[in-house]
mmCIF file of the N, C-alpha and C atoms, coordinates in Angstrom:
data_MODEL
# 
_entry.id   MODEL 
# 
loop_
_atom_site.group_PDB 
_atom_site.id 
_atom_site.type_symbol 
_atom_site.label_atom_id 
_atom_site.label_alt_id 
_atom_site.label_comp_id 
_atom_site.label_asym_id 
_atom_site.label_entity_id 
_atom_site.label_seq_id 
_atom_site.pdbx_PDB_ins_code 
_atom_site.Cartn_x 
_atom_site.Cartn_y 
_atom_site.Cartn_z 
_atom_site.occupancy 
_atom_site.B_iso_or_equiv 
_atom_site.pdbx_formal_charge 
_atom_site.auth_seq_id 
_atom_site.auth_comp_id 
_atom_site.auth_asym_id 
_atom_site.auth_atom_id 
_atom_site.pdbx_PDB_model_num 
ATOM 1   N N  . ASN A 1 1  ? -74.374 17.941 -43.606 1.00 0.00 ? 1  ASN A N  1 
ATOM 2   C CA . ASN A 1 1  ? -75.250 16.705 -44.054 1.00 0.00 ? 1  ASN A CA 1 
ATOM 3   C C  . ASN A 1 1  ? -74.050 16.097 -43.383 1.00 0.00 ? 1  ASN A C  1 
ATOM 4   N N  . GLY A 1 2  ? -72.781 16.292 -42.786 1.00 0.00 ? 2  GLY A N  1 
ATOM 5   C CA . GLY A 1 2  ? -71.773 15.378 -41.962 1.00 0.00 ? 2  GLY A CA 1 
ATOM 6   C C  . GLY A 1 2  ? -70.665 15.040 -42.495 1.00 0.00 ? 2  GLY A C  1 
ATOM 7   N N  . THR A 1 3  ? -70.593 16.149 -43.718 1.00 0.00 ? 3  THR A N  1 
ATOM 8   C CA . THR A 1 3  ? -69.453 15.262 -44.845 1.00 0.00 ? 3  THR A CA 1 
ATOM 9   C C  . THR A 1 3  ? -68.519 16.714 -44.313 1.00 0.00 ? 3  THR A C  1 
ATOM 10  N N  . PRO A 1 4  ? -66.977 16.024 -43.987 1.00 0.00 ? 4  PRO A N  1 
ATOM 11  C CA . PRO A 1 4  ? -66.384 16.757 -44.114 1.00 0.00 ? 4  PRO A CA 1 
ATOM 12  C C  . PRO A 1 4  ? -66.333 18.017 -44.846 1.00 0.00 ? 4  PRO A C  1 
ATOM 13  N N  . VAL A 1 5  ? -65.651 19.113 -44.636 1.00 0.00 ? 5  VAL A N  1 
ATOM 14  C CA . VAL A 1 5  ? -65.446 20.459 -45.546 1.00 0.00 ? 5  VAL A CA 1 
ATOM 15  C C  . VAL A 1 5  ? -64.034 20.751 -45.931 1.00 0.00 ? 5  VAL A C  1 
ATOM 16  N N  . LYS A 1 6  ? -63.526 20.594 -44.868 1.00 0.00 ? 6  LYS A N  1 
ATOM 17  C CA . LYS A 1 6  ? -61.983 21.181 -45.114 1.00 0.00 ? 6  LYS A CA 1 
ATOM 18  C C  . LYS A 1 6  ? -61.410 20.657 -43.822 1.00 0.00 ? 6  LYS A C  1 
ATOM 19  N N  . THR A 1 7  ? -59.979 20.496 -44.423 1.00 0.00 ? 7  THR A N  1 
ATOM 20  C CA . THR A 1 7  ? -58.975 19.085 -43.266 1.00 0.00 ? 7  THR A CA 1 
ATOM 21  C C  . THR A 1 7  ? -57.818 20.427 -43.379 1.00 0.00 ? 7  THR A C  1 
ATOM 22  N N  . ILE A 1 8  ? -57.149 21.030 -42.280 1.00 0.00 ? 8  ILE A N  1 
ATOM 23  C CA . ILE A 1 8  ? -55.895 21.483 -42.341 1.00 0.00 ? 8  ILE A CA 1 
ATOM 24  C C  . ILE A 1 8  ? -54.889 20.868 -41.783 1.00 0.00 ? 8  ILE A C  1 
ATOM 25  N N  . ASN A 1 9  ? -54.204 20.438 -42.225 1.00 0.00 ? 9  ASN A N  1 
ATOM 26  C CA . ASN A 1 9  ? -53.074 19.235 -41.516 1.00 0.00 ? 9  ASN A CA 1 
ATOM 27  C C  . ASN A 1 9  ? -52.025 20.372 -40.970 1.00 0.00 ? 9  ASN A C  1 
ATOM 28  N N  . THR A 1 10 ? -51.515 19.994 -40.299 1.00 0.00 ? 10 THR A N  1 
ATOM 29  C CA . THR A 1 10 ? -50.311 19.926 -39.707 1.00 0.00 ? 10 THR A CA 1 
ATOM 30  C C  . THR A 1 10 ? -49.396 21.255 -40.284 1.00 0.00 ? 10 THR A C  1 
ATOM 31  N N  . GLU A 1 11 ? -48.980 20.853 -41.303 1.00 0.00 ? 11 GLU A N  1 
ATOM 32  C CA . GLU A 1 11 ? -47.776 21.297 -42.515 1.00 0.00 ? 11 GLU A CA 1 
ATOM 33  C C  . GLU A 1 11 ? -48.310 23.311 -42.560 1.00 0.00 ? 11 GLU A C  1 
ATOM 34  N N  . GLU A 1 12 ? -50.349 23.041 -42.817 1.00 0.00 ? 12 GLU A N  1 
ATOM 35  C CA . GLU A 1 12 ? -50.287 24.039 -43.216 1.00 0.00 ? 12 GLU A CA 1 
ATOM 36  C C  . GLU A 1 12 ? -50.617 24.924 -41.952 1.00 0.00 ? 12 GLU A C  1 
ATOM 37  N N  . ALA A 1 13 ? -50.886 24.433 -40.739 1.00 0.00 ? 13 ALA A N  1 
ATOM 38  C CA . ALA A 1 13 ? -51.417 25.140 -39.828 1.00 0.00 ? 13 ALA A CA 1 
ATOM 39  C C  . ALA A 1 13 ? -50.221 25.874 -38.830 1.00 0.00 ? 13 ALA A C  1 
ATOM 40  N N  . LEU A 1 14 ? -49.259 24.865 -39.128 1.00 0.00 ? 14 LEU A N  1 
ATOM 41  C CA . LEU A 1 14 ? -47.912 25.122 -38.193 1.00 0.00 ? 14 LEU A CA 1 
ATOM 42  C C  . LEU A 1 14 ? -46.849 24.829 -39.132 1.00 0.00 ? 14 LEU A C  1 
ATOM 43  N N  . PRO A 1 15 ? -46.514 25.446 -40.131 1.00 0.00 ? 15 PRO A N  1 
ATOM 44  C CA . PRO A 1 15 ? -45.266 25.667 -40.868 1.00 0.00 ? 15 PRO A CA 1 
ATOM 45  C C  . PRO A 1 15 ? -44.326 25.313 -40.268 1.00 0.00 ? 15 PRO A C  1 
ATOM 46  N N  . SER A 1 16 ? -43.926 25.966 -39.511 1.00 0.00 ? 16 SER A N  1 
ATOM 47  C CA . SER A 1 16 ? -42.362 25.407 -38.961 1.00 0.00 ? 16 SER A CA 1 
ATOM 48  C C  . SER A 1 16 ? -42.208 24.008 -37.953 1.00 0.00 ? 16 SER A C  1 
ATOM 49  N N  . GLY A 1 17 ? -43.525 23.756 -37.384 1.00 0.00 ? 17 GLY A N  1 
ATOM 50  C CA . GLY A 1 17 ? -43.239 22.502 -37.184 1.00 0.00 ? 17 GLY A CA 1 
ATOM 51  C C  . GLY A 1 17 ? -43.415 22.533 -35.670 1.00 0.00 ? 17 GLY A C  1 
ATOM 52  N N  . VAL A 1 18 ? -43.439 23.737 -34.828 1.00 0.00 ? 18 VAL A N  1 
ATOM 53  C CA . VAL A 1 18 ? -43.218 24.390 -33.490 1.00 0.00 ? 18 VAL A CA 1 
ATOM 54  C C  . VAL A 1 18 ? -44.168 24.578 -33.139 1.00 0.00 ? 18 VAL A C  1 
ATOM 55  N N  . LEU A 1 19 ? -45.131 24.145 -32.102 1.00 0.00 ? 19 LEU A N  1 
ATOM 56  C CA . LEU A 1 19 ? -45.681 24.686 -31.291 1.00 0.00 ? 19 LEU A CA 1 
ATOM 57  C C  . LEU A 1 19 ? -45.186 25.293 -30.194 1.00 0.00 ? 19 LEU A C  1 
ATOM 58  N N  . THR A 1 20 ? -45.488 26.442 -30.356 1.00 0.00 ? 20 THR A N  1 
ATOM 59  C CA . THR A 1 20 ? -44.964 27.681 -28.989 1.00 0.00 ? 20 THR A CA 1 
ATOM 60  C C  . THR A 1 20 ? -46.387 27.830 -28.325 1.00 0.00 ? 20 THR A C  1 
ATOM 61  N N  . SER A 1 21 ? -45.425 28.436 -26.721 1.00 0.00 ? 21 SER A N  1 
ATOM 62  C CA . SER A 1 21 ? -46.397 28.999 -25.853 1.00 0.00 ? 21 SER A CA 1 
ATOM 63  C C  . SER A 1 21 ? -47.878 30.166 -26.250 1.00 0.00 ? 21 SER A C  1 
ATOM 64  N N  . GLY A 1 22 ? -48.855 30.179 -25.816 1.00 0.00 ? 22 GLY A N  1 
ATOM 65  C CA . GLY A 1 22 ? -48.956 31.266 -25.917 1.00 0.00 ? 22 GLY A CA 1 
ATOM 66  C C  . GLY A 1 22 ? -50.352 31.060 -27.397 1.00 0.00 ? 22 GLY A C  1 
ATOM 67  N N  . PRO A 1 23 ? -50.748 31.996 -27.537 1.00 0.00 ? 23 PRO A N  1 
ATOM 68  C CA . PRO A 1 23 ? -52.166 31.542 -28.901 1.00 0.00 ? 23 PRO A CA 1 
ATOM 69  C C  . PRO A 1 23 ? -51.936 31.547 -29.916 1.00 0.00 ? 23 PRO A C  1 
ATOM 70  N N  . VAL A 1 24 ? -52.321 30.139 -30.903 1.00 0.00 ? 24 VAL A N  1 
ATOM 71  C CA . VAL A 1 24 ? -51.870 30.494 -32.144 1.00 0.00 ? 24 VAL A CA 1 
ATOM 72  C C  . VAL A 1 24 ? -52.961 30.364 -33.054 1.00 0.00 ? 24 VAL A C  1 
ATOM 73  N N  . GLN A 1 25 ? -52.669 31.182 -34.101 1.00 0.00 ? 25 GLN A N  1 
ATOM 74  C CA . GLN A 1 25 ? -53.966 31.568 -35.102 1.00 0.00 ? 25 GLN A CA 1 
ATOM 75  C C  . GLN A 1 25 ? -53.380 30.763 -36.307 1.00 0.00 ? 25 GLN A C  1 
ATOM 76  N N  . ILE A 1 26 ? -54.914 29.865 -36.877 1.00 0.00 ? 26 ILE A N  1 
ATOM 77  C CA . ILE A 1 26 ? -54.792 29.305 -38.025 1.00 0.00 ? 26 ILE A CA 1 
ATOM 78  C C  . ILE A 1 26 ? -55.817 29.918 -38.789 1.00 0.00 ? 26 ILE A C  1 
ATOM 79  N N  . LEU A 1 27 ? -54.902 30.556 -40.103 1.00 0.00 ? 27 LEU A N  1 
ATOM 80  C CA . LEU A 1 27 ? -55.867 30.759 -41.145 1.00 0.00 ? 27 LEU A CA 1 
ATOM 81  C C  . LEU A 1 27 ? -56.500 29.870 -42.268 1.00 0.00 ? 27 LEU A C  1 
ATOM 82  N N  . TRP A 1 28 ? -58.021 30.560 -42.340 1.00 0.00 ? 28 TRP A N  1 
ATOM 83  C CA . TRP A 1 28 ? -58.589 29.738 -43.524 1.00 0.00 ? 28 TRP A CA 1 
ATOM 84  C C  . TRP A 1 28 ? -59.094 30.336 -44.205 1.00 0.00 ? 28 TRP A C  1 
ATOM 85  N N  . ASP A 1 29 ? -59.295 30.366 -45.356 1.00 0.00 ? 29 ASP A N  1 
ATOM 86  C CA . ASP A 1 29 ? -60.025 31.293 -46.503 1.00 0.00 ? 29 ASP A CA 1 
ATOM 87  C C  . ASP A 1 29 ? -61.426 31.118 -47.090 1.00 0.00 ? 29 ASP A C  1 
ATOM 88  N N  . GLY A 1 30 ? -61.879 30.062 -45.923 1.00 0.00 ? 30 GLY A N  1 
ATOM 89  C CA . GLY A 1 30 ? -63.452 30.053 -46.342 1.00 0.00 ? 30 GLY A CA 1 
ATOM 90  C C  . GLY A 1 30 ? -63.648 29.058 -47.569 1.00 0.00 ? 30 GLY A C  1 
ATOM 91  N N  . MET A 1 31 ? -63.056 28.103 -47.989 1.00 0.00 ? 31 MET A N  1 
ATOM 92  C CA . MET A 1 31 ? -63.510 27.872 -48.944 1.00 0.00 ? 31 MET A CA 1 
ATOM 93  C C  . MET A 1 31 ? -62.833 25.836 -48.274 1.00 0.00 ? 31 MET A C  1 
ATOM 94  N N  . ASP A 1 32 ? -63.905 25.099 -49.377 1.00 0.00 ? 32 ASP A N  1 
ATOM 95  C CA . ASP A 1 32 ? -63.540 23.791 -48.819 1.00 0.00 ? 32 ASP A CA 1 
ATOM 96  C C  . ASP A 1 32 ? -62.060 23.146 -49.812 1.00 0.00 ? 32 ASP A C  1 
ATOM 97  N N  . ASP A 1 33 ? -62.424 21.821 -49.337 1.00 0.00 ? 33 ASP A N  1 
ATOM 98  C CA . ASP A 1 33 ? -61.466 21.215 -49.864 1.00 0.00 ? 33 ASP A CA 1 
ATOM 99  C C  . ASP A 1 33 ? -61.400 21.076 -51.353 1.00 0.00 ? 33 ASP A C  1 
ATOM 100 N N  . ASP A 1 34 ? -62.454 21.432 -51.983 1.00 0.00 ? 34 ASP A N  1 
ATOM 101 C CA . ASP A 1 34 ? -62.517 21.639 -53.715 1.00 0.00 ? 34 ASP A CA 1 
ATOM 102 C C  . ASP A 1 34 ? -62.233 22.859 -54.014 1.00 0.00 ? 34 ASP A C  1 
ATOM 103 N N  . LEU A 1 35 ? -61.921 23.641 -53.104 1.00 0.00 ? 35 LEU A N  1 
ATOM 104 C CA . LEU A 1 35 ? -61.796 25.223 -53.355 1.00 0.00 ? 35 LEU A CA 1 
ATOM 105 C C  . LEU A 1 35 ? -63.082 25.925 -53.835 1.00 0.00 ? 35 LEU A C  1 
ATOM 106 N N  . ASP A 1 36 ? -64.254 25.354 -53.231 1.00 0.00 ? 36 ASP A N  1 
ATOM 107 C CA . ASP A 1 36 ? -65.608 26.291 -53.536 1.00 0.00 ? 36 ASP A CA 1 
ATOM 108 C C  . ASP A 1 36 ? -65.564 27.081 -52.189 1.00 0.00 ? 36 ASP A C  1 
ATOM 109 N N  . ARG A 1 37 ? -66.408 28.212 -52.404 1.00 0.00 ? 37 ARG A N  1 
ATOM 110 C CA . ARG A 1 37 ? -66.551 28.730 -51.023 1.00 0.00 ? 37 ARG A CA 1 
ATOM 111 C C  . ARG A 1 37 ? -68.001 28.145 -50.005 1.00 0.00 ? 37 ARG A C  1 
ATOM 112 N N  . ILE A 1 38 ? -67.811 27.459 -49.330 1.00 0.00 ? 38 ILE A N  1 
ATOM 113 C CA . ILE A 1 38 ? -68.614 27.278 -48.260 1.00 0.00 ? 38 ILE A CA 1 
ATOM 114 C C  . ILE A 1 38 ? -69.846 27.831 -48.274 1.00 0.00 ? 38 ILE A C  1 
ATOM 115 N N  . ALA A 1 39 ? -71.382 27.483 -48.445 1.00 0.00 ? 39 ALA A N  1 
ATOM 116 C CA . ALA A 1 39 ? -72.900 28.122 -48.459 1.00 0.00 ? 39 ALA A CA 1 
ATOM 117 C C  . ALA A 1 39 ? -72.594 28.391 -46.466 1.00 0.00 ? 39 ALA A C  1 
ATOM 118 N N  . THR A 1 40 ? -73.809 29.318 -46.539 1.00 0.00 ? 40 THR A N  1 
ATOM 119 C CA . THR A 1 40 ? -74.002 29.713 -45.488 1.00 0.00 ? 40 THR A CA 1 
ATOM 120 C C  . THR A 1 40 ? -74.923 28.824 -44.408 1.00 0.00 ? 40 THR A C  1 
ATOM 121 N N  . GLY A 1 41 ? -74.079 28.649 -43.599 1.00 0.00 ? 41 GLY A N  1 
ATOM 122 C CA . GLY A 1 41 ? -74.845 27.621 -42.410 1.00 0.00 ? 41 GLY A CA 1 
ATOM 123 C C  . GLY A 1 41 ? -74.376 27.651 -41.092 1.00 0.00 ? 41 GLY A C  1 
ATOM 124 N N  . ILE A 1 42 ? -74.714 26.688 -40.652 1.00 0.00 ? 42 ILE A N  1 
ATOM 125 C CA . ILE A 1 42 ? -74.404 26.537 -39.252 1.00 0.00 ? 42 ILE A CA 1 
ATOM 126 C C  . ILE A 1 42 ? -72.701 24.922 -39.297 1.00 0.00 ? 42 ILE A C  1 
ATOM 127 N N  . TYR A 1 43 ? -72.071 25.323 -39.119 1.00 0.00 ? 43 TYR A N  1 
ATOM 128 C CA . TYR A 1 43 ? -70.932 24.171 -39.263 1.00 0.00 ? 43 TYR A CA 1 
ATOM 129 C C  . TYR A 1 43 ? -70.579 23.795 -37.501 1.00 0.00 ? 43 TYR A C  1 
ATOM 130 N N  . LEU A 1 44 ? -69.693 22.372 -38.056 1.00 0.00 ? 44 LEU A N  1 
ATOM 131 C CA . LEU A 1 44 ? -69.319 22.086 -36.398 1.00 0.00 ? 44 LEU A CA 1 
ATOM 132 C C  . LEU A 1 44 ? -67.565 21.833 -37.099 1.00 0.00 ? 44 LEU A C  1 
ATOM 133 N N  . TYR A 1 45 ? -67.086 22.738 -36.265 1.00 0.00 ? 45 TYR A N  1 
ATOM 134 C CA . TYR A 1 45 ? -65.628 22.221 -36.075 1.00 0.00 ? 45 TYR A CA 1 
ATOM 135 C C  . TYR A 1 45 ? -64.622 21.702 -35.359 1.00 0.00 ? 45 TYR A C  1 
ATOM 136 N N  . GLN A 1 46 ? -63.741 20.719 -35.586 1.00 0.00 ? 46 GLN A N  1 
ATOM 137 C CA . GLN A 1 46 ? -62.663 20.056 -34.679 1.00 0.00 ? 46 GLN A CA 1 
ATOM 138 C C  . GLN A 1 46 ? -61.627 20.111 -34.426 1.00 0.00 ? 46 GLN A C  1 
ATOM 139 N N  . LEU A 1 47 ? -61.179 20.669 -33.289 1.00 0.00 ? 47 LEU A N  1 
ATOM 140 C CA . LEU A 1 47 ? -59.624 21.018 -33.402 1.00 0.00 ? 47 LEU A CA 1 
ATOM 141 C C  . LEU A 1 47 ? -59.142 19.862 -32.180 1.00 0.00 ? 47 LEU A C  1 
ATOM 142 N N  . ARG A 1 48 ? -57.897 19.371 -32.872 1.00 0.00 ? 48 ARG A N  1 
ATOM 143 C CA . ARG A 1 48 ? -57.393 18.201 -32.455 1.00 0.00 ? 48 ARG A CA 1 
ATOM 144 C C  . ARG A 1 48 ? -55.527 18.501 -32.367 1.00 0.00 ? 48 ARG A C  1 
ATOM 145 N N  . VAL A 1 49 ? -55.162 18.733 -31.327 1.00 0.00 ? 49 VAL A N  1 
ATOM 146 C CA . VAL A 1 49 ? -54.033 18.921 -30.967 1.00 0.00 ? 49 VAL A CA 1 
ATOM 147 C C  . VAL A 1 49 ? -53.005 17.375 -30.074 1.00 0.00 ? 49 VAL A C  1 
ATOM 148 N N  . GLU A 1 50 ? -52.039 17.304 -31.058 1.00 0.00 ? 50 GLU A N  1 
ATOM 149 C CA . GLU A 1 50 ? -50.981 16.000 -30.596 1.00 0.00 ? 50 GLU A CA 1 
ATOM 150 C C  . GLU A 1 50 ? -49.700 16.618 -30.511 1.00 0.00 ? 50 GLU A C  1 
ATOM 151 N N  . VAL A 1 51 ? -49.225 16.264 -29.299 1.00 0.00 ? 51 VAL A N  1 
ATOM 152 C CA . VAL A 1 51 ? -48.003 16.984 -28.666 1.00 0.00 ? 51 VAL A CA 1 
ATOM 153 C C  . VAL A 1 51 ? -46.907 15.710 -28.249 1.00 0.00 ? 51 VAL A C  1 
ATOM 154 N N  . ASP A 1 52 ? -45.783 15.738 -28.764 1.00 0.00 ? 52 ASP A N  1 
ATOM 155 C CA . ASP A 1 52 ? -44.990 14.452 -28.317 1.00 0.00 ? 52 ASP A CA 1 
ATOM 156 C C  . ASP A 1 52 ? -44.331 14.863 -27.116 1.00 0.00 ? 52 ASP A C  1 
ATOM 157 N N  . ALA A 1 53 ? -44.603 14.292 -25.982 1.00 0.00 ? 53 ALA A N  1 
ATOM 158 C CA . ALA A 1 53 ? -43.783 14.201 -24.850 1.00 0.00 ? 53 ALA A CA 1 
ATOM 159 C C  . ALA A 1 53 ? -42.166 14.278 -24.859 1.00 0.00 ? 53 ALA A C  1 
ATOM 160 N N  . ALA A 1 54 ? -41.762 14.618 -24.126 1.00 0.00 ? 54 ALA A N  1 
ATOM 161 C CA . ALA A 1 54 ? -40.309 14.328 -23.969 1.00 0.00 ? 54 ALA A CA 1 
ATOM 162 C C  . ALA A 1 54 ? -40.011 12.831 -23.653 1.00 0.00 ? 54 ALA A C  1 
ATOM 163 N N  . ASP A 1 55 ? -41.133 12.498 -22.908 1.00 0.00 ? 55 ASP A N  1 
ATOM 164 C CA . ASP A 1 55 ? -40.836 10.864 -22.197 1.00 0.00 ? 55 ASP A CA 1 
ATOM 165 C C  . ASP A 1 55 ? -41.636 9.883  -23.703 1.00 0.00 ? 55 ASP A C  1 
ATOM 166 N N  . GLY A 1 56 ? -41.565 10.149 -24.797 1.00 0.00 ? 56 GLY A N  1 
ATOM 167 C CA . GLY A 1 56 ? -42.048 9.412  -25.249 1.00 0.00 ? 56 GLY A CA 1 
ATOM 168 C C  . GLY A 1 56 ? -43.393 9.218  -25.508 1.00 0.00 ? 56 GLY A C  1 
ATOM 169 N N  . THR A 1 57 ? -44.566 9.713  -24.767 1.00 0.00 ? 57 THR A N  1 
ATOM 170 C CA . THR A 1 57 ? -45.613 9.665  -24.673 1.00 0.00 ? 57 THR A CA 1 
ATOM 171 C C  . THR A 1 57 ? -46.475 10.696 -25.523 1.00 0.00 ? 57 THR A C  1 
ATOM 172 N N  . THR A 1 58 ? -47.514 10.633 -26.090 1.00 0.00 ? 58 THR A N  1 
ATOM 173 C CA . THR A 1 58 ? -48.373 11.471 -26.755 1.00 0.00 ? 58 THR A CA 1 
ATOM 174 C C  . THR A 1 58 ? -49.406 12.298 -25.991 1.00 0.00 ? 58 THR A C  1 
ATOM 175 N N  . GLN A 1 59 ? -49.460 13.211 -25.854 1.00 0.00 ? 59 GLN A N  1 
ATOM 176 C CA . GLN A 1 59 ? -50.815 14.213 -25.603 1.00 0.00 ? 59 GLN A CA 1 
ATOM 177 C C  . GLN A 1 59 ? -51.870 14.429 -26.328 1.00 0.00 ? 59 GLN A C  1 
ATOM 178 N N  . THR A 1 60 ? -52.809 14.386 -26.215 1.00 0.00 ? 60 THR A N  1 
ATOM 179 C CA . THR A 1 60 ? -53.878 14.896 -26.928 1.00 0.00 ? 60 THR A CA 1 
ATOM 180 C C  . THR A 1 60 ? -55.010 15.522 -26.198 1.00 0.00 ? 60 THR A C  1 
ATOM 181 N N  . SER A 1 61 ? -55.330 16.593 -27.322 1.00 0.00 ? 61 SER A N  1 
ATOM 182 C CA . SER A 1 61 ? -56.634 17.761 -26.536 1.00 0.00 ? 61 SER A CA 1 
ATOM 183 C C  . SER A 1 61 ? -57.286 17.866 -27.684 1.00 0.00 ? 61 SER A C  1 
ATOM 184 N N  . GLU A 1 62 ? -58.952 17.708 -27.589 1.00 0.00 ? 62 GLU A N  1 
ATOM 185 C CA . GLU A 1 62 ? -59.593 17.772 -28.861 1.00 0.00 ? 62 GLU A CA 1 
ATOM 186 C C  . GLU A 1 62 ? -60.764 18.889 -27.918 1.00 0.00 ? 62 GLU A C  1 
ATOM 187 N N  . VAL A 1 63 ? -61.373 19.575 -29.167 1.00 0.00 ? 63 VAL A N  1 
ATOM 188 C CA . VAL A 1 63 ? -62.477 20.587 -29.192 1.00 0.00 ? 63 VAL A CA 1 
ATOM 189 C C  . VAL A 1 63 ? -63.238 20.382 -30.366 1.00 0.00 ? 63 VAL A C  1 
ATOM 190 N N  . VAL A 1 64 ? -64.315 20.531 -30.159 1.00 0.00 ? 64 VAL A N  1 
ATOM 191 C CA . VAL A 1 64 ? -65.759 20.471 -31.002 1.00 0.00 ? 64 VAL A CA 1 
ATOM 192 C C  . VAL A 1 64 ? -66.557 21.611 -30.989 1.00 0.00 ? 64 VAL A C  1 
ATOM 193 N N  . GLU A 1 65 ? -66.671 23.027 -31.522 1.00 0.00 ? 65 GLU A N  1 
ATOM 194 C CA . GLU A 1 65 ? -67.922 24.006 -31.872 1.00 0.00 ? 65 GLU A CA 1 
ATOM 195 C C  . GLU A 1 65 ? -68.304 23.973 -32.656 1.00 0.00 ? 65 GLU A C  1 
ATOM 196 N N  . LYS A 1 66 ? -69.098 25.351 -33.108 1.00 0.00 ? 66 LYS A N  1 
ATOM 197 C CA . LYS A 1 66 ? -70.084 25.280 -33.821 1.00 0.00 ? 66 LYS A CA 1 
ATOM 198 C C  . LYS A 1 66 ? -69.418 27.004 -34.082 1.00 0.00 ? 66 LYS A C  1 
ATOM 199 N N  . LEU A 1 67 ? -69.602 27.182 -35.953 1.00 0.00 ? 67 LEU A N  1 
ATOM 200 C CA . LEU A 1 67 ? -69.594 28.182 -36.806 1.00 0.00 ? 67 LEU A CA 1 
ATOM 201 C C  . LEU A 1 67 ? -70.561 28.581 -37.547 1.00 0.00 ? 67 LEU A C  1 
ATOM 202 N N  . ALA A 1 68 ? -70.619 29.944 -37.442 1.00 0.00 ? 68 ALA A N  1 
ATOM 203 C CA . ALA A 1 68 ? -71.952 29.763 -38.382 1.00 0.00 ? 68 ALA A CA 1 
ATOM 204 C C  . ALA A 1 68 ? -71.596 31.320 -39.280 1.00 0.00 ? 68 ALA A C  1 
ATOM 205 N N  . ILE A 1 69 ? -71.559 30.627 -40.707 1.00 0.00 ? 69 ILE A N  1 
ATOM 206 C CA . ILE A 1 69 ? -71.559 31.439 -41.797 1.00 0.00 ? 69 ILE A CA 1 
ATOM 207 C C  . ILE A 1 69 ? -72.719 32.234 -42.379 1.00 0.00 ? 69 ILE A C  1 
ATOM 208 N N  . ILE A 1 70 ? -73.071 33.298 -42.411 1.00 0.00 ? 70 ILE A N  1 
ATOM 209 C CA . ILE A 1 70 ? -73.792 33.967 -42.966 1.00 0.00 ? 70 ILE A CA 1 
ATOM 210 C C  . ILE A 1 70 ? -73.521 34.942 -43.778 1.00 0.00 ? 70 ILE A C  1 
ATOM 211 N N  . ARG A 1 71 ? -74.164 35.047 -45.092 1.00 0.00 ? 71 ARG A N  1 
ATOM 212 C CA . ARG A 1 71 ? -73.582 35.605 -46.204 1.00 0.00 ? 71 ARG A CA 1 
ATOM 213 C C  . ARG A 1 71 ? -74.606 36.918 -46.471 1.00 0.00 ? 71 ARG A C  1 
# 
């Protein structure tokens, strides 16, 4: 229905606060922000990474993909 299901903030995704080179795995338990299990269906997820460069600028990269939950 277009409403956000779960938001994972920087503190949860990167507890150390440091983005290293190579793959980063972000764990999610399949629960929404109200701690309810999400229903079967197709969901869109958005991943946005913002990195502060040494010259004071911010670089942003964003992707939107689909996720299928089948139970």
